[in-house]
Biotite code that builds the C-alpha atoms (Angstrom):
import biotite.structure as struc

atoms = struc.array([
    struc.Atom([-17.640, 21.838, -5.988], chain_id="A", res_id=1, res_name="UNK", atom_name="CA", element="C"),
    struc.Atom([-14.695, 21.193, -8.253], chain_id="A", res_id=2, res_name="UNK", atom_name="CA", element="C"),
    struc.Atom([-12.401, 18.226, -7.675], chain_id="A", res_id=3, res_name="UNK", atom_name="CA", element="C"),
    struc.Atom([-8.940, 19.657, -8.166], chain_id="A", res_id=4, res_name="UNK", atom_name="CA", element="C"),
    struc.Atom([-5.493, 19.346, -6.586], chain_id="A", res_id=5, res_name="UNK", atom_name="CA", element="C"),
    struc.Atom([-6.581, 21.653, -3.762], chain_id="A", res_id=6, res_name="UNK", atom_name="CA", element="C"),
    struc.Atom([-9.284, 19.145, -2.795], chain_id="A", res_id=7, res_name="UNK", atom_name="CA", element="C"),
    struc.Atom([-7.331, 15.961, -3.511], chain_id="A", res_id=8, res_name="UNK", atom_name="CA", element="C"),
    struc.Atom([-4.136, 16.973, -1.760], chain_id="A", res_id=9, res_name="UNK", atom_name="CA", element="C"),
    struc.Atom([-2.318, 13.638, -1.511], chain_id="A", res_id=10, res_name="UNK", atom_name="CA", element="C"),
    struc.Atom([0.410, 13.492, -4.161], chain_id="A", res_id=11, res_name="UNK", atom_name="CA", element="C"),
    struc.Atom([2.414, 10.596, -2.827], chain_id="A", res_id=12, res_name="UNK", atom_name="CA", element="C"),
    struc.Atom([4.744, 9.819, -5.741], chain_id="A", res_id=13, res_name="UNK", atom_name="CA", element="C"),
    struc.Atom([6.124, 6.550, -4.344], chain_id="A", res_id=14, res_name="UNK", atom_name="CA", element="C"),
    struc.Atom([7.143, 5.263, -0.931], chain_id="A", res_id=15, res_name="UNK", atom_name="CA", element="C"),
    struc.Atom([10.593, 6.056, 0.425], chain_id="A", res_id=16, res_name="UNK", atom_name="CA", element="C"),
    struc.Atom([10.440, 4.840, 4.040], chain_id="A", res_id=17, res_name="UNK", atom_name="CA", element="C"),
    struc.Atom([8.162, 2.791, 6.290], chain_id="A", res_id=18, res_name="UNK", atom_name="CA", element="C"),
    struc.Atom([8.547, 2.663, 10.075], chain_id="A", res_id=19, res_name="UNK", atom_name="CA", element="C"),
    struc.Atom([6.196, 0.455, 12.083], chain_id="A", res_id=20, res_name="UNK", atom_name="CA", element="C"),
    struc.Atom([5.178, 1.035, 15.699], chain_id="A", res_id=21, res_name="UNK", atom_name="CA", element="C"),
    struc.Atom([3.497, -1.601, 17.835], chain_id="A", res_id=22, res_name="UNK", atom_name="CA", element="C"),
    struc.Atom([0.153, -0.254, 19.038], chain_id="A", res_id=23, res_name="UNK", atom_name="CA", element="C"),
    struc.Atom([1.193, -0.823, 22.657], chain_id="A", res_id=24, res_name="UNK", atom_name="CA", element="C"),
    struc.Atom([4.293, 1.384, 22.185], chain_id="A", res_id=25, res_name="UNK", atom_name="CA", element="C"),
    struc.Atom([2.289, 4.488, 21.216], chain_id="A", res_id=26, res_name="UNK", atom_name="CA", element="C"),
    struc.Atom([1.609, 6.738, 24.190], chain_id="A", res_id=27, res_name="UNK", atom_name="CA", element="C"),
    struc.Atom([0.162, 9.744, 22.375], chain_id="A", res_id=28, res_name="UNK", atom_name="CA", element="C"),
    struc.Atom([-0.337, 11.298, 18.960], chain_id="A", res_id=29, res_name="UNK", atom_name="CA", element="C"),
    struc.Atom([-1.178, 15.007, 18.938], chain_id="A", res_id=30, res_name="UNK", atom_name="CA", element="C"),
    struc.Atom([-3.635, 16.234, 16.319], chain_id="A", res_id=31, res_name="UNK", atom_name="CA", element="C"),
    struc.Atom([-3.756, 19.756, 14.889], chain_id="A", res_id=32, res_name="UNK", atom_name="CA", element="C"),
    struc.Atom([-7.342, 20.440, 13.805], chain_id="A", res_id=33, res_name="UNK", atom_name="CA", element="C"),
    struc.Atom([-6.356, 23.563, 11.822], chain_id="A", res_id=34, res_name="UNK", atom_name="CA", element="C"),
    struc.Atom([-3.895, 21.753, 9.553], chain_id="A", res_id=35, res_name="UNK", atom_name="CA", element="C"),
    struc.Atom([-5.737, 18.426, 9.955], chain_id="A", res_id=36, res_name="UNK", atom_name="CA", element="C"),
    struc.Atom([-2.428, 16.699, 10.599], chain_id="A", res_id=37, res_name="UNK", atom_name="CA", element="C"),
    struc.Atom([-0.739, 14.621, 13.279], chain_id="A", res_id=38, res_name="UNK", atom_name="CA", element="C"),
    struc.Atom([2.549, 15.143, 15.057], chain_id="A", res_id=39, res_name="UNK", atom_name="CA", element="C"),
    struc.Atom([4.925, 12.147, 15.099], chain_id="A", res_id=40, res_name="UNK", atom_name="CA", element="C"),
    struc.Atom([3.839, 9.481, 17.619], chain_id="A", res_id=41, res_name="UNK", atom_name="CA", element="C"),
    struc.Atom([5.186, 9.750, 21.163], chain_id="A", res_id=42, res_name="UNK", atom_name="CA", element="C"),
    struc.Atom([6.527, 6.355, 22.156], chain_id="A", res_id=43, res_name="UNK", atom_name="CA", element="C"),
    struc.Atom([7.148, 4.538, 25.397], chain_id="A", res_id=44, res_name="UNK", atom_name="CA", element="C"),
    struc.Atom([10.685, 4.348, 26.719], chain_id="A", res_id=45, res_name="UNK", atom_name="CA", element="C"),
    struc.Atom([11.168, 0.665, 25.873], chain_id="A", res_id=46, res_name="UNK", atom_name="CA", element="C"),
    struc.Atom([9.617, 0.825, 22.392], chain_id="A", res_id=47, res_name="UNK", atom_name="CA", element="C"),
    struc.Atom([11.412, -0.667, 19.425], chain_id="A", res_id=48, res_name="UNK", atom_name="CA", element="C"),
    struc.Atom([10.105, 0.614, 16.069], chain_id="A", res_id=49, res_name="UNK", atom_name="CA", element="C"),
    struc.Atom([10.681, -1.592, 13.030], chain_id="A", res_id=50, res_name="UNK", atom_name="CA", element="C"),
    struc.Atom([11.885, -0.010, 9.806], chain_id="A", res_id=51, res_name="UNK", atom_name="CA", element="C"),
    struc.Atom([11.077, -2.016, 6.694], chain_id="A", res_id=52, res_name="UNK", atom_name="CA", element="C"),
    struc.Atom([14.073, -2.067, 4.337], chain_id="A", res_id=53, res_name="UNK", atom_name="CA", element="C"),
    struc.Atom([12.522, -2.760, 0.966], chain_id="A", res_id=54, res_name="UNK", atom_name="CA", element="C"),
    struc.Atom([13.910, -2.898, -2.565], chain_id="A", res_id=55, res_name="UNK", atom_name="CA", element="C"),
    struc.Atom([14.123, 0.387, -4.480], chain_id="A", res_id=56, res_name="UNK", atom_name="CA", element="C"),
    struc.Atom([10.685, 1.060, -5.909], chain_id="A", res_id=57, res_name="UNK", atom_name="CA", element="C"),
    struc.Atom([9.463, -1.969, -3.968], chain_id="A", res_id=58, res_name="UNK", atom_name="CA", element="C"),
    struc.Atom([6.802, -0.427, -1.734], chain_id="A", res_id=59, res_name="UNK", atom_name="CA", element="C"),
    struc.Atom([3.362, 1.006, -2.339], chain_id="A", res_id=60, res_name="UNK", atom_name="CA", element="C"),
    struc.Atom([0.500, 2.462, -0.346], chain_id="A", res_id=61, res_name="UNK", atom_name="CA", element="C"),
    struc.Atom([-3.125, 2.181, -1.399], chain_id="A", res_id=62, res_name="UNK", atom_name="CA", element="C"),
    struc.Atom([-6.185, 3.636, 0.238], chain_id="A", res_id=63, res_name="UNK", atom_name="CA", element="C"),
    struc.Atom([-9.630, 2.820, -1.104], chain_id="A", res_id=64, res_name="UNK", atom_name="CA", element="C"),
    struc.Atom([-12.952, 4.274, -0.033], chain_id="A", res_id=65, res_name="UNK", atom_name="CA", element="C"),
    struc.Atom([-16.189, 2.415, -0.623], chain_id="A", res_id=66, res_name="UNK", atom_name="CA", element="C"),
    struc.Atom([-19.534, 4.137, -1.086], chain_id="A", res_id=67, res_name="UNK", atom_name="CA", element="C"),
    struc.Atom([-20.645, 3.065, 2.406], chain_id="A", res_id=68, res_name="UNK", atom_name="CA", element="C"),
    struc.Atom([-17.693, 4.870, 3.986], chain_id="A", res_id=69, res_name="UNK", atom_name="CA", element="C"),
    struc.Atom([-15.444, 1.866, 4.594], chain_id="A", res_id=70, res_name="UNK", atom_name="CA", element="C"),
    struc.Atom([-11.765, 2.789, 4.052], chain_id="A", res_id=71, res_name="UNK", atom_name="CA", element="C"),
    struc.Atom([-9.148, 0.103, 3.367], chain_id="A", res_id=72, res_name="UNK", atom_name="CA", element="C"),
    struc.Atom([-5.470, 0.959, 3.872], chain_id="A", res_id=73, res_name="UNK", atom_name="CA", element="C"),
    struc.Atom([-2.890, -1.356, 2.294], chain_id="A", res_id=74, res_name="UNK", atom_name="CA", element="C"),
    struc.Atom([0.887, -1.194, 2.407], chain_id="A", res_id=75, res_name="UNK", atom_name="CA", element="C"),
    struc.Atom([2.829, -3.621, 0.222], chain_id="A", res_id=76, res_name="UNK", atom_name="CA", element="C"),
    struc.Atom([6.593, -3.944, 0.208], chain_id="A", res_id=77, res_name="UNK", atom_name="CA", element="C"),
    struc.Atom([9.089, -6.274, -1.431], chain_id="A", res_id=78, res_name="UNK", atom_name="CA", element="C"),
    struc.Atom([12.152, -7.308, 0.535], chain_id="A", res_id=79, res_name="UNK", atom_name="CA", element="C"),
    struc.Atom([15.158, -8.644, -1.367], chain_id="A", res_id=80, res_name="UNK", atom_name="CA", element="C"),
    struc.Atom([15.702, -12.367, -0.938], chain_id="A", res_id=81, res_name="UNK", atom_name="CA", element="C"),
    struc.Atom([14.112, -14.973, 1.273], chain_id="A", res_id=82, res_name="UNK", atom_name="CA", element="C"),
    struc.Atom([14.008, -13.399, 4.727], chain_id="A", res_id=83, res_name="UNK", atom_name="CA", element="C"),
    struc.Atom([12.009, -15.552, 7.167], chain_id="A", res_id=84, res_name="UNK", atom_name="CA", element="C"),
    struc.Atom([13.613, -13.779, 10.156], chain_id="A", res_id=85, res_name="UNK", atom_name="CA", element="C"),
    struc.Atom([12.161, -10.438, 8.994], chain_id="A", res_id=86, res_name="UNK", atom_name="CA", element="C"),
    struc.Atom([8.715, -12.003, 8.596], chain_id="A", res_id=87, res_name="UNK", atom_name="CA", element="C"),
    struc.Atom([8.938, -13.565, 12.053], chain_id="A", res_id=88, res_name="UNK", atom_name="CA", element="C"),
    struc.Atom([10.043, -10.278, 13.670], chain_id="A", res_id=89, res_name="UNK", atom_name="CA", element="C"),
    struc.Atom([7.173, -8.472, 11.968], chain_id="A", res_id=90, res_name="UNK", atom_name="CA", element="C"),
    struc.Atom([4.728, -11.139, 13.175], chain_id="A", res_id=91, res_name="UNK", atom_name="CA", element="C"),
    struc.Atom([5.965, -10.641, 16.754], chain_id="A", res_id=92, res_name="UNK", atom_name="CA", element="C"),
    struc.Atom([5.691, -6.840, 16.577], chain_id="A", res_id=93, res_name="UNK", atom_name="CA", element="C"),
    struc.Atom([2.298, -6.956, 14.824], chain_id="A", res_id=94, res_name="UNK", atom_name="CA", element="C"),
    struc.Atom([0.580, -9.302, 17.303], chain_id="A", res_id=95, res_name="UNK", atom_name="CA", element="C"),
    struc.Atom([-1.464, -6.405, 18.675], chain_id="A", res_id=96, res_name="UNK", atom_name="CA", element="C"),
    struc.Atom([-1.438, -4.468, 15.408], chain_id="A", res_id=97, res_name="UNK", atom_name="CA", element="C"),
    struc.Atom([0.892, -1.748, 14.139], chain_id="A", res_id=98, res_name="UNK", atom_name="CA", element="C"),
    struc.Atom([0.751, 1.872, 13.059], chain_id="A", res_id=99, res_name="UNK", atom_name="CA", element="C"),
    struc.Atom([2.945, 2.900, 10.115], chain_id="A", res_id=100, res_name="UNK", atom_name="CA", element="C"),
    struc.Atom([4.718, 6.187, 9.607], chain_id="A", res_id=101, res_name="UNK", atom_name="CA", element="C"),
    struc.Atom([5.039, 6.234, 5.849], chain_id="A", res_id=102, res_name="UNK", atom_name="CA", element="C"),
    struc.Atom([7.281, 8.753, 4.073], chain_id="A", res_id=103, res_name="UNK", atom_name="CA", element="C"),
    struc.Atom([6.802, 9.397, 0.384], chain_id="A", res_id=104, res_name="UNK", atom_name="CA", element="C"),
    struc.Atom([9.378, 10.268, -2.254], chain_id="A", res_id=105, res_name="UNK", atom_name="CA", element="C"),
    struc.Atom([8.077, 13.841, -2.360], chain_id="A", res_id=106, res_name="UNK", atom_name="CA", element="C"),
    struc.Atom([8.816, 14.236, 1.376], chain_id="A", res_id=107, res_name="UNK", atom_name="CA", element="C"),
    struc.Atom([5.286, 13.881, 2.721], chain_id="A", res_id=108, res_name="UNK", atom_name="CA", element="C"),
    struc.Atom([4.614, 11.699, 5.754], chain_id="A", res_id=109, res_name="UNK", atom_name="CA", element="C"),
    struc.Atom([1.393, 9.892, 6.641], chain_id="A", res_id=110, res_name="UNK", atom_name="CA", element="C"),
    struc.Atom([0.197, 7.966, 9.668], chain_id="A", res_id=111, res_name="UNK", atom_name="CA", element="C"),
    struc.Atom([-1.517, 4.764, 8.562], chain_id="A", res_id=112, res_name="UNK", atom_name="CA", element="C"),
    struc.Atom([-3.488, 2.612, 10.989], chain_id="A", res_id=113, res_name="UNK", atom_name="CA", element="C"),
    struc.Atom([-4.279, 5.511, 13.316], chain_id="A", res_id=114, res_name="UNK", atom_name="CA", element="C"),
    struc.Atom([-7.165, 7.976, 13.206], chain_id="A", res_id=115, res_name="UNK", atom_name="CA", element="C"),
    struc.Atom([-8.442, 10.975, 15.128], chain_id="A", res_id=116, res_name="UNK", atom_name="CA", element="C"),
    struc.Atom([-11.776, 9.258, 15.665], chain_id="A", res_id=117, res_name="UNK", atom_name="CA", element="C"),
    struc.Atom([-10.581, 5.813, 16.783], chain_id="A", res_id=118, res_name="UNK", atom_name="CA", element="C"),
    struc.Atom([-6.874, 6.205, 17.722], chain_id="A", res_id=119, res_name="UNK", atom_name="CA", element="C"),
    struc.Atom([-5.349, 2.686, 17.551], chain_id="A", res_id=120, res_name="UNK", atom_name="CA", element="C"),
    struc.Atom([-8.630, 0.750, 17.457], chain_id="A", res_id=121, res_name="UNK", atom_name="CA", element="C"),
    struc.Atom([-8.122, -0.160, 13.761], chain_id="A", res_id=122, res_name="UNK", atom_name="CA", element="C"),
    struc.Atom([-4.381, -0.791, 13.327], chain_id="A", res_id=123, res_name="UNK", atom_name="CA", element="C"),
    struc.Atom([-2.587, -2.416, 10.426], chain_id="A", res_id=124, res_name="UNK", atom_name="CA", element="C"),
    struc.Atom([-2.252, -6.201, 10.553], chain_id="A", res_id=125, res_name="UNK", atom_name="CA", element="C"),
    struc.Atom([0.078, -8.511, 8.676], chain_id="A", res_id=126, res_name="UNK", atom_name="CA", element="C"),
    struc.Atom([-2.291, -9.621, 5.936], chain_id="A", res_id=127, res_name="UNK", atom_name="CA", element="C"),
    struc.Atom([0.190, -11.851, 4.100], chain_id="A", res_id=128, res_name="UNK", atom_name="CA", element="C"),
    struc.Atom([3.856, -12.716, 3.647], chain_id="A", res_id=129, res_name="UNK", atom_name="CA", element="C"),
    struc.Atom([4.842, -14.425, 0.417], chain_id="A", res_id=130, res_name="UNK", atom_name="CA", element="C"),
    struc.Atom([8.229, -15.779, -0.613], chain_id="A", res_id=131, res_name="UNK", atom_name="CA", element="C"),
    struc.Atom([8.822, -16.132, -4.354], chain_id="A", res_id=132, res_name="UNK", atom_name="CA", element="C"),
    struc.Atom([11.862, -17.579, -6.088], chain_id="A", res_id=133, res_name="UNK", atom_name="CA", element="C"),
    struc.Atom([10.446, -16.503, -9.479], chain_id="A", res_id=134, res_name="UNK", atom_name="CA", element="C"),
    struc.Atom([10.796, -18.601, -12.621], chain_id="A", res_id=135, res_name="UNK", atom_name="CA", element="C"),
    struc.Atom([13.936, -17.275, -14.295], chain_id="A", res_id=136, res_name="UNK", atom_name="CA", element="C"),
    struc.Atom([17.419, -18.010, -13.011], chain_id="A", res_id=137, res_name="UNK", atom_name="CA", element="C"),
    struc.Atom([18.282, -14.324, -13.440], chain_id="A", res_id=138, res_name="UNK", atom_name="CA", element="C"),
    struc.Atom([15.397, -13.245, -11.177], chain_id="A", res_id=139, res_name="UNK", atom_name="CA", element="C"),
    struc.Atom([16.167, -12.664, -7.523], chain_id="A", res_id=140, res_name="UNK", atom_name="CA", element="C"),
    struc.Atom([14.021, -14.137, -4.793], chain_id="A", res_id=141, res_name="UNK", atom_name="CA", element="C"),
    struc.Atom([11.738, -11.737, -2.934], chain_id="A", res_id=142, res_name="UNK", atom_name="CA", element="C"),
    struc.Atom([9.626, -11.672, 0.190], chain_id="A", res_id=143, res_name="UNK", atom_name="CA", element="C"),
    struc.Atom([6.445, -9.628, -0.222], chain_id="A", res_id=144, res_name="UNK", atom_name="CA", element="C"),
    struc.Atom([4.725, -8.285, 2.871], chain_id="A", res_id=145, res_name="UNK", atom_name="CA", element="C"),
    struc.Atom([1.189, -6.892, 2.871], chain_id="A", res_id=146, res_name="UNK", atom_name="CA", element="C"),
    struc.Atom([-0.160, -4.909, 5.833], chain_id="A", res_id=147, res_name="UNK", atom_name="CA", element="C"),
    struc.Atom([-3.821, -3.968, 5.859], chain_id="A", res_id=148, res_name="UNK", atom_name="CA", element="C"),
    struc.Atom([-6.372, -2.149, 7.972], chain_id="A", res_id=149, res_name="UNK", atom_name="CA", element="C"),
    struc.Atom([-10.043, -1.296, 7.512], chain_id="A", res_id=150, res_name="UNK", atom_name="CA", element="C"),
    struc.Atom([-11.785, 1.617, 9.209], chain_id="A", res_id=151, res_name="UNK", atom_name="CA", element="C"),
    struc.Atom([-13.879, 4.610, 8.219], chain_id="A", res_id=152, res_name="UNK", atom_name="CA", element="C"),
    struc.Atom([-11.277, 7.385, 7.829], chain_id="A", res_id=153, res_name="UNK", atom_name="CA", element="C"),
    struc.Atom([-8.543, 8.290, 5.356], chain_id="A", res_id=154, res_name="UNK", atom_name="CA", element="C"),
    struc.Atom([-4.966, 8.528, 6.628], chain_id="A", res_id=155, res_name="UNK", atom_name="CA", element="C"),
    struc.Atom([-3.677, 11.973, 7.588], chain_id="A", res_id=156, res_name="UNK", atom_name="CA", element="C"),
    struc.Atom([-0.418, 13.788, 7.123], chain_id="A", res_id=157, res_name="UNK", atom_name="CA", element="C"),
    struc.Atom([2.249, 13.977, 9.817], chain_id="A", res_id=158, res_name="UNK", atom_name="CA", element="C"),
    struc.Atom([3.937, 17.326, 10.358], chain_id="A", res_id=159, res_name="UNK", atom_name="CA", element="C"),
    struc.Atom([6.958, 17.896, 12.567], chain_id="A", res_id=160, res_name="UNK", atom_name="CA", element="C"),
])
């Protein structure tokens, strides 16, 4: 077997948009076994997704696979300024865990914190929120949010 772009098909190229859904708001996510992709989540009528508005170039997505099969998903984003109200809203939404619909600069979309095998059993959690004023007067304050989940499956594309 040759490891080539056809095998390693994720070419993310940076994060453009992150929308978070509370686990309890997700009613269904259809899976297409032929394309091995999800459709966008179907949400309850009263759901209120949270879009993270981060600084340009201020978000990243990492997925690491250990030899034992453990997969760690990590989303990091930097918000401009000191924004405790955004952190508090995220804490409220994430109490039961969240699933992220992540859109990359190249137009791809991925569902993070949801899997075919376990649905919402291993959602993303708010791992940390850090406010930094930075040392230089010319530097702007930032709030860095880290969401993380650990399961046994890589994230999959969303089509539709």
